[in-house]
FIKOLZA-1660 file (N, C-alpha, C; in steps of 0.1 Angstrom, whole numbers, plus 5000, padded with zeros to 4 digits):
% residues 137
   i   px   py   pz ch aa at
   1 5008 4988 5000  A  M  N
   1 5000 5000 5000  A  M CA
   1 5009 5012 5000  A  M  C
   2 5006 5022 4992  A  A  N
   2 5014 5034 4991  A  A CA
   2 5012 5043 5003  A  A  C
   3 5022 5050 5007  A  R  N
   3 5021 5059 5019  A  R CA
   3 5014 5072 5014  A  R  C
   4 5008 5078 5024  A  E  N
   4 5002 5091 5021  A  E CA
   4 5013 5102 5019  A  E  C
   5 5009 5112 5012  A  T  N
   5 5019 5122 5008  A  T CA
   5 5016 5136 5014  A  T  C
   6 5027 5142 5019  A  I  N
   6 5026 5156 5023  A  I CA
   6 5034 5165 5013  A  I  C
   7 5028 5176 5009  A  L  N
   7 5035 5186 5001  A  L CA
   7 5041 5196 5011  A  L  C
   8 5054 5197 5011  A  Y  N
   8 5061 5206 5021  A  Y CA
   8 5067 5218 5013  A  Y  C
   9 5063 5230 5016  A  I  N
   9 5068 5242 5009  A  I CA
   9 5077 5249 5019  A  I  C
  10 5090 5249 5016  A  S  N
  10 5100 5253 5026  A  S CA
  10 5105 5267 5024  A  S  C
  11 5114 5271 5032  A  D  N
  11 5121 5284 5032  A  D CA
  11 5132 5283 5021  A  D  C
  12 5131 5292 5011  A  P  N
  12 5141 5291 5000  A  P CA
  12 5155 5295 5005  A  P  C
  13 5157 5302 5016  A  A  N
  13 5170 5306 5021  A  A CA
  13 5176 5295 5029  A  A  C
  14 5169 5285 5033  A  A  N
  14 5174 5275 5042  A  A CA
  14 5185 5266 5035  A  A  C
  15 5196 5264 5040  A  V  N
  15 5207 5256 5035  A  V CA
  15 5203 5241 5038  A  V  C
  16 5200 5239 5051  A  S  N
  16 5195 5226 5055  A  S CA
  16 5182 5228 5062  A  S  C
  17 5174 5218 5062  A  D  N
  17 5161 5220 5068  A  D CA
  17 5157 5209 5077  A  D  C
  18 5159 5211 5091  A  P  N
  18 5156 5200 5100  A  P CA
  18 5142 5196 5100  A  P  C
  19 5133 5205 5097  A  I  N
  19 5119 5202 5097  A  I CA
  19 5116 5192 5085  A  I  C
  20 5121 5194 5074  A  L  N
  20 5120 5185 5063  A  L CA
  20 5125 5171 5066  A  L  C
  21 5137 5171 5072  A  A  N
  21 5143 5158 5077  A  A CA
  21 5133 5151 5087  A  A  C
  22 5128 5158 5096  A  A  N
  22 5119 5153 5106  A  A CA
  22 5106 5148 5100  A  A  C
  23 5100 5155 5091  A  L  N
  23 5088 5151 5084  A  L CA
  23 5090 5138 5077  A  L  C
  24 5101 5136 5071  A  K  N
  24 5104 5124 5064  A  K CA
  24 5104 5111 5073  A  K  C
  25 5105 5113 5086  A  T  N
  25 5105 5102 5096  A  T CA
  25 5092 5099 5101  A  T  C
  26 5081 5106 5097  A  T  N
  26 5068 5104 5102  A  T CA
  26 5060 5093 5096  A  T  C
  27 5065 5087 5085  A  G  N
  27 5057 5077 5078  A  G CA
  27 5050 5082 5066  A  G  C
  28 5050 5096 5064  A  Y  N
  28 5045 5101 5052  A  Y CA
  28 5055 5102 5041  A  Y  C
  29 5051 5101 5029  A  E  N
  29 5060 5104 5017  A  E CA
  29 5060 5119 5017  A  E  C
  30 5072 5126 5016  A  V  N
  30 5072 5140 5016  A  V CA
  30 5078 5145 5003  A  V  C
  31 5070 5154 4996  A  V  N
  31 5074 5160 4984  A  V CA
  31 5077 5175 4988  A  V  C
  32 5089 5180 4985  A  S  N
  32 5093 5193 4990  A  S CA
  32 5097 5202 4978  A  S  C
  33 5093 5215 4980  A  T  N
  33 5098 5225 4971  A  T CA
  33 5099 5238 4978  A  T  C
  34 5107 5247 4973  A  D  N
  34 5108 5261 4979  A  D CA
  34 5102 5271 4970  A  D  C
  35 5095 5267 4960  A  S  N
  35 5089 5276 4950  A  S CA
  35 5073 5275 4951  A  S  C
  36 5067 5287 4952  A  S  N
  36 5052 5286 4952  A  S CA
  36 5047 5282 4939  A  S  C
  37 5053 5286 4928  A  T  N
  37 5049 5282 4914  A  T CA
  37 5049 5267 4913  A  T  C
  38 5061 5261 4917  A  Q  N
  38 5062 5246 4916  A  Q CA
  38 5053 5239 4926  A  Q  C
  39 5050 5245 4938  A  A  N
  39 5040 5239 4947  A  A CA
  39 5027 5238 4941  A  A  C
  40 5022 5248 4934  A  I  N
  40 5009 5248 4927  A  I CA
  40 5009 5238 4916  A  I  C
  41 5020 5237 4908  A  A  N
  41 5021 5227 4898  A  A CA
  41 5021 5213 4903  A  A  C
  42 5028 5210 4914  A  L  N
  42 5028 5197 4921  A  L CA
  42 5015 5193 4926  A  L  C
  43 5008 5203 4932  A  L  N
  43 4995 5200 4938  A  L CA
  43 4985 5197 4927  A  L  C
  44 4986 5203 4916  A  F  N
  44 4978 5201 4904  A  F CA
  44 4979 5187 4899  A  F  C
  45 4991 5181 4899  A  I  N
  45 4993 5168 4893  A  I CA
  45 4993 5157 4904  A  I  C
  46 4994 5160 4917  A  M  N
  46 4993 5150 4927  A  M CA
  46 4979 5146 4929  A  M  C
  47 4976 5133 4928  A  H  N
  47 4962 5128 4930  A  H CA
  47 4958 5126 4945  A  H  C
  48 4967 5122 4953  A  S  N
  48 4964 5119 4967  A  S CA
  48 4974 5127 4975  A  S  C
  49 4969 5136 4983  A  V  N
  49 4977 5144 4992  A  V CA
  49 4970 5144 5006  A  V  C
  50 4978 5140 5016  A  A  N
  50 4972 5140 5029  A  A CA
  50 4972 5154 5035  A  A  C
  51 4981 5163 5031  A  G  N
  51 4981 5176 5036  A  G CA
  51 4993 5185 5030  A  G  C
  52 4992 5198 5033  A  I  N
  52 5002 5207 5028  A  I CA
  52 5008 5213 5041  A  I  C
  53 5021 5213 5042  A  V  N
  53 5028 5220 5053  A  V CA
  53 5036 5231 5047  A  V  C
  54 5033 5243 5052  A  L  N
  54 5039 5255 5046  A  L CA
  54 5047 5263 5056  A  L  C
  55 5059 5266 5053  A  R  N
  55 5068 5274 5062  A  R CA
  55 5063 5289 5061  A  R  C
  56 5065 5296 5072  A  D  N
  56 5060 5310 5071  A  D CA
  56 5069 5319 5062  A  D  C
  57 5081 5315 5059  A  R  N
  57 5090 5322 5050  A  R CA
  57 5091 5315 5037  A  R  C
  58 5081 5307 5033  A  A  N
  58 5082 5299 5021  A  A CA
  58 5080 5307 5009  A  A  C
  59 5086 5303 4999  A  A  N
  59 5084 5307 4985  A  A CA
  59 5086 5322 4983  A  A  C
  60 5081 5327 4972  A  Q  N
  60 5084 5341 4968  A  Q CA
  60 5073 5350 4973  A  Q  C
  61 5061 5345 4977  A  Q  N
  61 5050 5353 4981  A  Q CA
  61 5049 5351 4996  A  Q  C
  62 5039 5359 5002  A  T  N
  62 5037 5356 5016  A  T CA
  62 5031 5343 5018  A  T  C
  63 5032 5337 5030  A  S  N
  63 5027 5324 5032  A  S CA
  63 5011 5323 5031  A  S  C
  64 5005 5334 5034  A  F  N
  64 4990 5335 5033  A  F CA
  64 4986 5335 5018  A  F  C
  65 4994 5342 5010  A  D  N
  65 4991 5342 4996  A  D CA
  65 4992 5329 4989  A  D  C
  66 5003 5322 4993  A  V  N
  66 5005 5308 4988  A  V CA
  66 4994 5299 4993  A  V  C
  67 4991 5300 5006  A  A  N
  67 4980 5292 5011  A  A CA
  67 4967 5294 5004  A  A  C
  68 4964 5307 5001  A  R  N
  68 4951 5310 4994  A  R CA
  68 4951 5304 4980  A  R  C
  69 4962 5304 4973  A  S  N
  69 4963 5298 4960  A  S CA
  69 4962 5283 4960  A  S  C
  70 4968 5277 4970  A  L  N
  70 4967 5262 4971  A  L CA
  70 4953 5258 4975  A  L  C
  71 4947 5265 4984  A  R  N
  71 4933 5262 4988  A  R CA
  71 4923 5263 4976  A  R  C
  72 4925 5273 4968  A  A  N
  72 4917 5275 4956  A  A CA
  72 4918 5263 4947  A  A  C
  73 4930 5257 4946  A  L  N
  73 4932 5246 4937  A  L CA
  73 4927 5233 4943  A  L  C
  74 4929 5231 4956  A  R  N
  74 4925 5219 4963  A  R CA
  74 4919 5222 4976  A  R  C
  75 4906 5225 4976  A  P  N
  75 4899 5229 4989  A  P CA
  75 4898 5217 4999  A  P  C
  76 4900 5205 4994  A  D  N
  76 4898 5193 5002  A  D CA
  76 4911 5189 5010  A  D  C
  77 4922 5196 5008  A  V  N
  77 4935 5192 5014  A  V CA
  77 4938 5202 5025  A  V  C
  78 4941 5196 5037  A  P  N
  78 4944 5205 5049  A  P CA
  78 4957 5212 5047  A  P  C
  79 4957 5225 5051  A  I  N
  79 4969 5233 5051  A  I CA
  79 4974 5236 5065  A  I  C
  80 4986 5233 5068  A  V  N
  80 4992 5236 5081  A  V CA
  80 5003 5246 5079  A  V  C
  81 5002 5257 5086  A  L  N
  81 5013 5268 5085  A  L CA
  81 5022 5266 5097  A  L  C
  82 5035 5266 5094  A  L  N
  82 5046 5265 5104  A  L CA
  82 5051 5279 5106  A  L  C
  83 5051 5284 5118  A  C  N
  83 5054 5298 5120  A  C CA
  83 5060 5300 5135  A  C  C
  84 5070 5308 5136  A  G  N
  84 5076 5311 5149  A  G CA
  84 5068 5321 5157  A  G  C
  85 5060 5329 5150  A  D  N
  85 5052 5339 5157  A  D CA
  85 5038 5333 5160  A  D  C
  86 5032 5337 5171  A  R  N
  86 5018 5333 5174  A  R CA
  86 5008 5339 5164  A  R  C
  87 4999 5331 5160  A  I  N
  87 4988 5335 5151  A  I CA
  87 4975 5332 5159  A  I  C
  88 4968 5343 5163  A  D  N
  88 4956 5342 5171  A  D CA
  88 4944 5338 5162  A  D  C
  89 4944 5343 5150  A  R  N
  89 4932 5340 5141  A  R CA
  89 4937 5336 5128  A  R  C
  90 4933 5325 5123  A  L  N
  90 4938 5320 5110  A  L CA
  90 4927 5324 5100  A  L  C
  91 4932 5327 5088  A  P  N
  91 4922 5329 5077  A  P CA
  91 4916 5316 5074  A  P  C
  92 4904 5316 5068  A  T  N
  92 4896 5304 5065  A  T CA
  92 4904 5294 5056  A  T  C
  93 4913 5298 5048  A  Y  N
  93 4920 5289 5039  A  Y CA
  93 4932 5283 5046  A  Y  C
  94 4935 5285 5058  A  V  N
  94 4946 5278 5066  A  V CA
  94 4939 5270 5077  A  V  C
  95 4942 5258 5078  A  D  N
  95 4935 5249 5087  A  D CA
  95 4941 5249 5101  A  D  C
  96 4954 5250 5102  A  A  N
  96 4961 5249 5115  A  A CA
  96 4974 5257 5115  A  A  C
  97 4979 5260 5127  A  W  N
  97 4991 5267 5128  A  W CA
  97 4999 5259 5139  A  W  C
  98 5012 5256 5136  A  V  N
  98 5021 5249 5145  A  V CA
  98 5033 5258 5147  A  V  C
  99 5037 5261 5159  A  N  N
  99 5048 5269 5163  A  N CA
  99 5061 5262 5160  A  N  C
 100 5070 5269 5153  A  T  N
 100 5083 5263 5150  A  T CA
 100 5093 5265 5162  A  T  C
 101 5090 5273 5172  A  A  N
 101 5098 5276 5183  A  A CA
 101 5096 5265 5194  A  A  C
 102 5098 5253 5190  A  Q  N
 102 5096 5242 5200  A  Q CA
 102 5105 5230 5195  A  Q  C
 103 5108 5220 5203  A  P  N
 103 5116 5209 5199  A  P CA
 103 5110 5202 5187  A  P  C
 104 5119 5198 5178  A  I  N
 104 5114 5192 5165  A  I CA
 104 5105 5180 5166  A  I  C
 105 5107 5172 5177  A  E  N
 105 5098 5161 5179  A  E CA
 105 5084 5165 5182  A  E  C
 106 5082 5175 5190  A  K  N
 106 5069 5181 5193  A  K CA
 106 5063 5187 5181  A  K  C
 107 5071 5194 5173  A  L  N
 107 5066 5201 5161  A  L CA
 107 5060 5190 5151  A  L  C
 108 5068 5180 5149  A  T  N
 108 5063 5170 5139  A  T CA
 108 5051 5163 5144  A  T  C
 109 5050 5160 5157  A  S  N
 109 5038 5154 5163  A  S CA
 109 5026 5163 5161  A  S  C
 110 5028 5176 5164  A  E  N
 110 5016 5185 5162  A  E CA
 110 5012 5186 5147  A  E  C
 111 5022 5186 5138  A  V  N
 111 5018 5186 5124  A  V CA
 111 5010 5174 5121  A  V  C
 112 5015 5162 5125  A  Q  N
 112 5007 5150 5122  A  Q CA
 112 4993 5150 5128  A  Q  C
 113 4992 5155 5141  A  H  N
 113 4979 5157 5147  A  H CA
 113 4970 5166 5139  A  H  C
 114 4976 5177 5135  A  S  N
 114 4968 5188 5128  A  S CA
 114 4963 5182 5115  A  S  C
 115 4971 5174 5108  A  L  N
 115 4966 5168 5095  A  L CA
 115 4955 5158 5098  A  L  C
 116 4956 5150 5108  A  T  N
 116 4945 5141 5112  A  T CA
 116 4933 5148 5117  A  T  C
 117 4935 5159 5125  A  A  N
 117 4923 5166 5130  A  A CA
 117 4915 5172 5119  A  A  C
 118 4922 5177 5108  A  E  N
 118 4915 5183 5097  A  E CA
 118 4908 5173 5089  A  E  C
 119 4914 5161 5087  A  R  N
 119 4908 5151 5079  A  R CA
 119 4897 5143 5086  A  R  C
 120 4898 5143 5100  A  F  N
 120 4889 5135 5108  A  F CA
 120 4885 5145 5120  A  F  C
 121 4876 5154 5118  A  P  N
 121 4872 5164 5128  A  P CA
 121 4869 5158 5142  A  P  C
 122 4865 5146 5143  A  E  N
 122 4862 5141 5156  A  E CA
 122 4874 5140 5165  A  E  C
 123 4886 5141 5159  A  H  N
 123 4899 5140 5166  A  H CA
 123 4904 5154 5169  A  H  C
 124 4898 5165 5165  A  R  N
 124 4903 5178 5167  A  R CA
 124 4903 5182 5182  A  R  C
 125 4913 5190 5186  A  H  N
 125 4914 5195 5199  A  H CA
 125 4918 5210 5199  A  H  C
 126 4922 5215 5210  A  Q  N
 126 4925 5230 5211  A  Q CA
 126 4938 5234 5204  A  Q  C
 127 4945 5225 5197  A  L  N
 127 4958 5228 5191  A  L CA
 127 4956 5240 5181  A  L  C
 128 4945 5240 5173  A  C  N
 128 4943 5249 5163  A  C CA
 128 4935 5261 5168  A  C  C
 129 4940 5274 5166  A  P  N
 129 4932 5285 5170  A  P CA
 129 4919 5286 5161  A  P  C
 130 4910 5294 5166  A  Q  N
 130 4898 5296 5158  A  Q CA
 130 4901 5303 5145  A  Q  C
 131 4894 5298 5135  A  R  N
 131 4895 5305 5122  A  R CA
 131 4887 5317 5121  A  R  C
 132 4892 5327 5113  A  D  N
 132 4885 5339 5112  A  D CA
 132 4884 5343 5097  A  D  C
 133 4872 5344 5092  A  A  N
 133 4870 5347 5078  A  A CA
 133 4876 5360 5074  A  A  C
 134 4878 5369 5083  A  S  N
 134 4884 5382 5078  A  S CA
 134 4899 5383 5079  A  S  C
 135 4905 5374 5086  A  A  N
 135 4920 5374 5088  A  A CA
 135 4927 5370 5075  A  A  C
 136 4937 5378 5071  A  G  N
 136 4945 5374 5060  A  G CA
 136 4938 5376 5047  A  G  C
 137 4926 5382 5046  A  N  N
 137 4919 5384 5033  A  N CA
 137 4922 5398 5028  A  N  C
% end
């Protein structure tokens, strides 16, 4: 049976990415890019995607712009934003926020939980702040 896939959009300035390395140990197949244009193209051709993990400094656009474009293309795929700054209200096109200022094991655990919570709402807990239709629009 094929593993589920995560699309990871990373920080283009990063020489090495411990988050990418950690995500690869979670059991997901991880497809990675640092280009918003390539991320959109990949998402267009990928048939089965468990989720999108987006770094706050990812790609050439702001992470919210990238998330909005990805959501428009695949509204069924959860989007998790990784960010070092607290986000109190997420725009409707971002499903979860995970703080990067924590040990990598906790970060990857929260990413996995966020993807599961979005796909299976009965497992959701207080990890994700309330969404706000006006934020980031």
